[in-house]
C-alpha positions in Angstrom: 8.2 9.4 -9.2 10.4 10.8 -5.9 12.2 14.1 -6.6 15.0 15.5 -4.8 19.0 14.9 -5.2 18.5 12.8 -2.0 16.3 10.4 -2.5 19.7 7.2 -2.6 21.8 8.9 -0.5 18.6 9.2 2.4 17.4 5.7 2.2 17.5 4.0 5.6 17.5 0.6 4.5 20.2 -1.4 4.4 21.4 -2.6 1.0 24.2 -5.5 0.3 25.2 -5.6 -3.4 25.1 -8.7 -5.4 28.8 -8.3 -6.7 32.2 -6.8 -5.8 35.0 -5.9 -8.9 38.5 -4.9 -7.8 39.6 -1.6 -9.6 42.5 -1.1 -12.0 44.4 2.0 -12.1 44.8 2.3 -16.4 43.4 4.2 -19.7 40.4 2.4 -21.1 40.5 2.7 -24.7 38.1 -0.6 -25.2 35.5 -1.6 -23.6 36.9 -4.2 -20.6 36.4 -7.6 -19.9 36.4 -8.3 -16.2 33.2 -8.8 -14.6 30.4 -6.1 -15.8 29.2 -4.1 -13.0 25.2 -2.8 -13.2 24.6 1.4 -13.2 20.8 1.9 -12.3 19.4 4.5 -14.3 16.4 6.0 -13.4 14.1 8.5 -14.9 12.7 10.8 -12.4 10.3 13.0 -15.0 11.2 14.6 -18.4 14.2 16.2 -17.3 16.3 14.3 -14.8 17.5 11.2 -14.1 19.2 9.0 -11.2 22.9 7.3 -12.0 24.1 4.8 -9.5 26.8 2.4 -9.0 28.8 1.0 -7.2 32.2 1.6 -6.6 35.6 -0.6 -4.9 38.7 0.2 -5.0 41.1 -2.5 -2.6 43.7 -0.4 -2.9 42.5 2.7 -0.4 40.0 0.3 0.7 37.0 2.4 -0.5 33.7 0.3 -1.4 30.7 2.4 -1.8 27.2 3.6 -3.9 27.6 6.7 -5.5 24.2 9.0 -6.7 24.1 11.3 -8.9 21.2 13.5 -10.1 21.9 14.8 -13.5 19.4 16.7 -16.1 18.6 14.7 -19.1 20.7 17.5 -21.3 23.8 17.3 -19.6 26.5 16.0 -22.3 28.7 12.6 -21.8 31.5 15.6 -20.6 29.5 17.1 -17.8 28.5 13.6 -16.7 32.2 12.4 -16.5 33.5 15.5 -14.5 30.5 15.1 -12.0 31.4 11.8 -11.5 35.3 12.2 -11.2 34.2 15.0 -9.3 32.4 12.8 -6.3 35.1 9.9 -6.3 38.2 12.1 -5.7 36.5 14.0 -2.6 35.1 10.5 -1.7 38.7 9.4 -2.2 40.3 11.9 -0.6 38.4 11.0 2.4 40.0 7.7 2.4 43.0 8.7 1.9 43.6 10.8 5.0 41.9 7.8 7.2 44.0 6.0 5.7 47.7 8.7 6.1 46.3 9.2 9.5 46.0 5.5 11.1 50.2 5.4 8.9 51.5 8.7 8.6 55.1 7.4 7.1 53.3 5.1 4.7 53.1 5.6 1.0 50.5 7.0 -1.5 50.1 5.8 -4.6 49.5 8.5 -6.7 45.6 8.1 -7.3 43.8 8.7 -10.9 40.3 8.3 -12.5 39.6 8.2 -16.1 35.9 7.8 -16.6 34.9 7.1 -20.2 30.9 6.5 -21.6 30.8 3.7 -24.6 28.9 2.2 -26.5 30.2 -1.2 -27.4 34.0 -0.7 -28.1 33.5 2.3 -29.1 34.1 5.6 -26.7 31.1 8.0 -27.1 31.3 11.5 -27.8 31.6 14.0 -25.2 29.2 16.7 -26.3 26.5 13.6 -26.7 23.5 14.4 -24.3 22.8 12.3 -21.6 19.0 11.6 -23.4 20.2 10.5 -26.6 22.4 7.6 -24.6 19.3 6.5 -23.0 17.8 5.2 -25.7 21.4 3.1 -27.2 21.7 0.1 -26.6 24.9 -1.9 -24.6 26.5 1.6 -23.0 28.9 1.4 -20.8 30.2 3.6 -17.4 33.6 2.7 -17.4 35.5 3.9 -14.3 38.8 3.1 -13.7 38.7 -0.6 -16.2 35.4 -1.2 -13.9 32.6 -1.5 -16.3 29.1 -0.7 -15.6 25.8 -1.4 -17.8 23.6 0.4 -17.6 20.0 -0.7 -16.8 17.1 1.8 -17.5 14.4 1.7 -15.1 15.1 -1.5 -13.0 13.1 -3.0 -10.6 13.2 -0.9 -7.6 12.2 -1.2 -4.4 12.1 2.6 -2.8 10.6 2.6 0.3 10.9 -1.2 2.9 10.2 -0.9 6.4 9.1 -3.4 9.1 6.4 -3.0 12.0 7.3 -1.7 15.1 5.6 -4.0 17.1 6.2 -7.8 16.3 4.6 -10.7 18.6 5.4 -14.3 18.5 2.4 -16.6 16.9 1.3 -13.1 14.5 1.9 -12.7 10.7 4.2 -10.0 10.1 4.9 -8.0 6.6 6.5 -5.0 5.5 4.7 -1.8 6.7 5.6 0.2 4.0 6.2 -0.9 0.9 6.6 1.0 -2.3 8.2 -0.4 -5.4 8.3 1.3 -9.2 8.7 -0.2 -12.2 7.5 -3.8 -11.1 4.7 -5.1 -8.7 5.1 -5.5 -5.4 4.4 -9.8 -6.1 6.8 -9.7 -8.9 9.9 -9.4 -6.4 10.9 -11.9 -4.3 11.5 -11.3 -0.1 13.5 -14.0 2.3 13.1 -12.9 6.4 15.8 -13.7 8.6 15.9 -13.4 12.1 19.1 -12.8 15.0 19.6 -12.9 17.9 23.0 -10.8 18.3 22.4 -7.6 19.5 21.7 -5.6 15.5 23.5 -2.4 14.5 21.1 -0.5 12.6 23.1 1.9 10.4 22.0 1.2 6.8 25.2 0.0 6.1 25.6 -2.5 8.8 25.1 -6.0 8.2 25.8 -8.9 10.5 26.9 -12.5 9.5 24.5 -14.1 12.1 21.4 -14.0 10.3 19.5 -17.2 10.0 16.7 -17.6 7.0 13.3 -18.3 8.6 10.8 -17.6 5.3 10.3 -16.6 2.4 7.2 -14.8 0.9 5.4 -11.7 1.7 4.4 -12.0 5.4 6.2 -14.6 7.5 4.6 -15.6 10.8 6.8 -16.0 13.8 6.6 -18.3 16.7 7.4 -18.7 20.1 10.7 -19.8 18.7 11.4 -16.0 17.3 11.1 -14.8 21.0 13.9 -12.0 21.4 16.0 -12.4 18.1 15.2 -9.4 15.9 14.0 -9.8 12.0 14.9 -8.6 8.4 12.9 -8.6 5.3 15.2 -8.8 1.9 13.3 -7.5 -0.8 14.7 -8.3 -4.5 12.4 -6.3 -7.0 11.7 -8.5 -10.1 10.1 -8.7 -12.7 10.0 -11.2 -15.5 13.5 -9.3 -17.6 15.3 -7.8 -14.8 16.5 -8.3 -11.3 17.0 -5.0 -9.6 19.1 -4.0 -6.2 17.3 -6.0 -3.5 16.6 -4.1 -0.6 16.7 -5.0 3.5 14.5 -3.9 6.3 15.1 -5.2 10.2 12.8 -4.4 12.4 13.1 -2.3 14.9 12.0 -4.4 18.3 12.9 -7.4 18.8 10.2 -10.7 17.8 7.7 -10.3 21.8 5.5 -12.9 23.4 1.7 -12.7 22.2 -1.3 -12.0 24.5 -1.8 -16.4 24.4 -4.4 -18.0 23.2 -7.5 -15.4 22.3 -10.9 -16.8 22.1 -10.9 -16.6 17.8 -8.7 -19.1 17.8 -10.9 -21.4 19.2 -13.1 -20.6 16.6 -11.1 -21.1 14.0 -11.3 -24.7 14.8 -15.0 -24.3 13.4 -13.1 -23.2 10.3 -10.3 -24.8 9.7 -10.4 -25.7 6.2 -12.8 -23.5 3.4 -16.2 -24.2 2.1 -16.9 -26.0 -0.7 -17.3 -24.9 -4.0 -21.1 -25.1 -3.6 -21.3 -23.1 -1.2 -19.4 -20.1 0.6 -18.2 -18.5 4.5 -19.1 -15.0 4.9 -18.0 -13.1 7.8 -18.9 -9.5 9.1 -16.7 -7.7 11.1 -16.7 -4.5 13.0 -13.3 -4.0 13.1 -12.9 -0.5 15.2 -11.3 1.8 13.6 -7.7 3.3 14.4 -9.7 6.5 14.2 -12.0 6.5 17.2 -9.6 4.1 19.1 -6.3 5.9 19.1 -7.9 9.0 21.3 -7.8 10.3 25.6 -11.3 9.5 25.5 -11.5 6.6 23.9 -8.8 5.7 26.6 -10.4 7.3 29.4 -14.1 7.4 29.2 -14.8 4.6 26.1 -12.6 2.2 27.0 -10.9 2.8 30.3 -10.2 -1.0 31.1 -8.5 -1.4 28.0 -4.4 -1.7 28.5 -3.5 1.7 25.7 -0.9 -0.5 24.0 -3.9 -2.8 23.1 -5.5 -0.2 21.7 -2.9 0.9 19.5 -3.4 -0.3 16.2 0.4 -2.2 15.7 -1.6 -4.4 18.4 -4.6 -4.9 17.4 -3.7 -5.4 13.3 -1.9 -8.0 13.7 -5.4 -9.9 16.4 -7.4 -8.8 13.2 -5.4 -10.3 10.6 -4.6 -13.3 12.4 -8.7 -14.1 13.7 -9.7 -13.4 9.8 -6.9 -15.2 7.9 -7.6 -18.0 10.2 -11.6 -17.7 9.4 -11.0 -19.1 5.6 -14.1 -17.2 4.7 -15.0 -16.5 0.9 -16.8 -13.3 1.6 -15.5 -10.6 4.1 -17.2 -8.1 4.8 -15.9 -5.1 6.7 -16.8 -2.3 9.0 -14.8 0.9 10.4 -11.7 0.3 7.7 -8.8 3.1 8.3 -8.1 3.9 4.4 -4.8 3.4 5.9 -4.9 0.1 7.4 -6.6 -0.7 4.4 -4.0 0.2 2.2 -0.7 -1.3 4.2 -2.6 -4.2 5.9 -5.8 -5.8 4.3 -4.9 -5.2 0.8 -1.4 -6.4 0.5 -1.3 -9.5 3.2 -5.0 -10.7 1.1 -3.3 -10.5 -2.2 -0.5 -12.8 -0.6 -3.5 -15.5 -0.3 -5.0 -15.1 -3.5 -7.8 -12.0 -2.1 -9.2 -9.5 -3.9 -10.2 -6.7 -2.1 -12.8 -3.1 -2.7 -12.8 -0.2 -0.5 -15.6 2.8 -0.2 -14.9 5.1 1.6 -17.4 7.4 3.9 -18.3 10.5 2.9 -17.1 13.8 4.6 -14.1 14.1 5.6 -13.5 10.5 7.9 -10.8 8.4 6.6 -12.7 5.2 7.0 -15.3 3.4 5.5 -15.9 -0.5 4.4 -14.1 -3.0 2.9 -15.4 -6.4 1.1 -12.4 -8.8 0.7 -13.5 -12.0 -1.3 -11.4 -15.3 -2.4 -10.3 -14.5 -6.5 -10.2 -18.8 -6.5 -13.8 -18.7 -6.2 -15.4 -14.9 -6.7 -14.7 -12.8 -10.1 -15.9 -9.4 -9.5 -18.7 -8.1 -12.2 -18.9 -4.8 -10.6 -18.5 -2.8 -7.3 -19.9 1.1 -6.1 -19.8 2.8 -3.6 -23.0 5.6 -2.1 -23.6 7.8 0.3 -26.3 7.5 1.5 -27.8 11.0 1.9 -27.0 12.2 -1.5 -28.8 9.1 -2.8 -31.8 10.0 -0.3 -32.0 13.4 -1.9 -31.3 13.0 -5.8 -32.3 9.3 -7.0 -35.2 8.2 -8.0 -35.2 4.8 -6.8 -35.8 6.7 -3.2 -38.5 9.2 -4.3 -41.1 8.4 -2.0 -38.3 8.3 1.0 -37.5 11.7 0.5 -40.7 13.6 -0.1 -41.4 11.6 3.4 -37.7 13.6 4.9 -38.6 17.1 3.5 -41.6 17.2 5.4 -39.7 17.3 8.8 -36.9 20.3 8.9 -35.4 19.1 11.7 -35.2 15.4 9.9 -33.6 16.7 6.6 -31.1 18.2 8.2 -29.7 15.5 10.2 -30.4 13.4 7.5 -28.5 14.8 5.2 -25.9 15.6 7.6 -25.0 12.0 8.2 -21.5 10.5 6.6 -23.3 7.2 6.0 -22.6 5.3 3.3 -23.1 1.3 1.7 -20.9 -0.7 -0.5 -22.5 -3.0 -3.5 -20.4 -5.5 -5.3 -21.5 -8.2 -8.2 -19.5 -11.9 -7.5 -20.1 -14.1 -9.9 -18.9 -17.7 -8.7 -16.1 -19.4 -11.3 -18.4 -22.4 -10.3 -21.4 -22.5 -11.0 -21.8 -18.5 -13.0 -24.8 -17.8 -10.5 -23.9 -14.1 -9.2 -24.4 -12.4 -5.6 -24.8 -9.1 -4.9 -23.2 -7.6 -1.7 -23.6 -5.3 0.7 -22.0 -3.7 3.0 -23.0 -0.7 5.0 -22.7 0.6 8.6 -25.3 3.1 9.6 -25.3 5.4 11.8 -25.0 5.1 16.0 -27.1 7.4 17.9 -29.4 5.9 20.4 -32.2 7.9 19.4 -31.8 7.4 15.5 -33.7 4.2 14.5 -36.1 5.9 12.9 -32.1 7.6 10.9 -31.0 4.2 10.2 -34.3 2.3 8.7 -34.5 4.8 6.1 -30.7 4.4 5.8 -31.0 0.9 5.3 -33.9 1.2 3.6 -31.6 3.2 0.7 -29.4 1.1 0.7 -31.2 -2.0 0.3 -33.2 -0.4 -3.0 -30.2 -0.1 -4.5 -28.6 -3.1 -4.0 -32.1 -4.6 -4.9 -32.1 -2.6 -8.2 -28.5 -4.2 -8.8 -29.7 -7.5 -8.5 -32.6 -6.5 -10.9 -30.3 -5.0 -13.6 -28.8 -9.0 -13.3 -32.0 -10.6 -13.7 -32.0 -9.0 -16.6 -29.1 -10.2 -18.5 -30.6 -13.5 -17.6 -28.1 -14.0 -14.9 -28.9 -16.2 -11.8 -28.4 -13.8 -9.3 -28.9 -13.3 -5.1 -29.0 -11.0 -1.8 -26.2 -10.9 0.5 -26.9 -7.7 2.9 -23.9 -7.4 5.5 -22.8 -4.8 8.2 -22.7 -2.9 11.9 -26.3 -2.1 11.1 -26.6 -0.7 15.3 -29.8 -2.2 15.5 -31.4 -4.2 18.0 -33.8 -7.2 17.1 -37.5 -6.0 16.9 -36.1 -2.7 15.8 -37.9 -0.7 12.3 -34.3 -1.8 10.5 -34.7 -5.6 11.8 -38.0 -5.9 10.6 -37.7 -4.7 7.7 -35.3 -6.9 7.0 -37.4 -10.1 8.3 -40.7 -9.9 8.3 -40.3 -7.7 5.0 -43.0 -4.9 6.0 -43.0 -1.6 7.7 -46.1 0.2 8.4 -46.6 4.1 8.6 -46.8 3.8 12.6 -44.0 1.8 13.2 -42.4 2.5 16.1 -39.3 3.5 14.5 -40.5 6.1 12.8 -40.5 8.5 16.4 -37.8 7.3 17.8 -36.7 10.9 18.1 -40.7 12.5 18.3 -39.5 15.9 16.6 -37.9 14.4 14.1 -40.7 12.2 13.3 -40.9 10.6 9.6 -45.6 11.1 8.9 -47.1 9.2 6.3 -44.7 6.3 5.6 -45.0 2.7 4.7 -41.9 0.4 3.5 -42.2 -2.9 1.5 -39.4 -4.9 1.4 -39.5 -7.8 -1.6 -37.3 -9.9 -1.5 -37.7 -12.3 1.9 -34.3 -11.9 4.0 -32.8 -13.8 6.8 -30.8 -13.5 9.3 -27.5 -16.3 9.2 -26.6 -16.0 12.5 -29.8 -15.7 13.8 -30.1 -12.9 17.1 -27.0 -13.6 20.0 -27.2 -11.9 23.0 -24.5 -9.6 21.7 -22.3 -8.7 18.8 -21.2 -5.6 20.5 -20.2 -5.5 24.3 -18.7 -2.5 26.1 -18.9 -1.9 29.3 -21.6 0.8 28.9 -23.9 -1.4 26.4 -23.9 -5.2 25.1 -26.5 -6.2 22.2 -26.7 -7.5 19.1 -26.4 -5.2 16.4 -24.3 -7.0 13.7 -25.7 -9.4 10.8 -25.7 -11.6 7.6 -28.9 -10.9 6.3 -29.3 -13.2 3.0 -31.9 -13.8 0.7 -33.7 -17.2 1.8 -34.7 -18.7 -1.1 -31.5 -18.9 -2.9 -28.7 -20.0 0.4 -29.1 -22.4 3.2 -27.0 -21.8 6.2 -24.7 -25.0 6.8 -23.2 -23.7 10.0 -23.4 -20.7 12.4 -19.3 -20.1 13.9 -20.2 -20.4 17.8 -19.4 -16.7 19.0 -18.0 -16.4 22.5 -19.6 -16.6 25.9 -20.1 -14.3 28.5 -17.6 -15.7 30.6 -15.1 -14.9 27.3 -15.5 -11.2 26.3 -16.1 -10.4 30.2 -12.7 -12.0 31.3 -10.5 -8.6 30.8 -13.7 -6.1 31.9 -15.5 -5.8 28.0 -14.5 -5.5 24.9 -11.8 -4.4 23.3 -9.4 -5.9 25.1 -5.8 -7.2 25.3 -7.6 -10.5 23.1 -10.5 -9.2 21.5 -9.2 -6.2 19.2 -12.8 -5.4 18.4 -15.5 -3.8 20.0 -17.0 -5.7 17.9 -17.6 -9.6 17.4 -17.2 -11.3 13.9 -20.3 -13.8 12.9 -19.6 -15.9 10.5 -21.9 -18.2 8.5 -21.0 -20.5 5.8 -24.1 -20.3 3.2 -24.8 -23.3 0.4 -26.5 -22.8 -2.7 -30.2 -24.1 -3.1 
């Protein structure tokens, strides 16, 4: 709950009331029969309450919202006195303004009468506010205008649109916080105007044209140069709260033109049939790493700074991912803020569910698995810090024994924040289950031995989860996706595809003073890479190579389609990745799998 009496007074989004009634200046002794408006009551905690209503006096030209933050122990009399004091103060300003415009005009004496009533009976002045909130049919009556108390109505607390909006891309609230309802209970209306917009909270334009409904709106070239506005109407099955509006701070701009991923969308223009599924793995380049002077000047100096900004890149990422019409999406380098504010809400609006697993340490990025809820249901999900599992899990005791023989190795691998994400998904059509593993292995060039150990820890955790499903009598298979930071021919690749790593494998000595001694590995599940070994899945000015894979249990699936990767000419059109048309330094891998 948001604390402080300024909550309603400081709202920065435009609100327009659903109805206005004229004030009547006479003393009220019974519940009036004119239009009943609402006083919105929000219990902030066990001690405080917010009261909010719109008061209109046509004689003074007064039309404004009044907000009160009161103690639940306040009496009816104290609440009435505060209402009178606040409205009196506002009316005095309007009187002075009116008198300044017409110095010779007569000013009628202003009298304010406030009562708190239940049905047609005035509530005694000593009754505490706390008790009023438990009583049915309570009204606040101000100069003949009655306000029915609406306790804890659906409320939009925060609503904001992104700073960057491009034509041809989905736009949605960049910040949205609701109370006493869920986001997807709410109704959303989208508007545009080509007139200069007054950004004042109370300002509004009569030239707004409605252009869409729903949580998101996909802009078009027709919207270029226009301002956008979204109106959110908070709802539950029984209540409708006050609508809130947010206006974009910038007009819709032209997009970058056709992006290579849009060409790939030609291969994914419909979802896969129910006897299979489409899977994507994609390192989307965390803002944590892209938004730095080092990245802009050393790693990716060829990419314009605006195209490295997350507000720009996430528009491309979302359009790209949505266009793949995938059923399982494994992402790496996902900023927690991007997952919470962008990936999760937008995919939820399309009927997907998602799980996020943060890396270890203080970093705010990790992995996300997004799946089509119309095709799969989540059975279980877990996240593991690989170093913690290595040093404590009996499943990998042999690895830990070998690691402890080398102090340098032990120190280095335990400092790594690498994590893995494991999900069990069940098909809603055939009840078959899939253990989905998602990881992002350590990147350093001299760390093949580290990556081999990390991948083995993750693989054993995934296999153990798979075995538990088999013990339950379930038909289950394994899918292992991620950025493995390992090229074909590496120890990681050999273990996944050839199943065995001998103790003399060259990967064990990729850094001589950290060499792994007397350790052999066996992968009991024969796996294959769905997209083969393309020349590159990562392409920067300093490196290009195949680092990302979709490994699948080859006795359980056949590959129906692999979506072609962009050509060298496409990825080097703007020197390298990322660029104005590629939002990451990696390329998404997409494959259609079918159960055998």
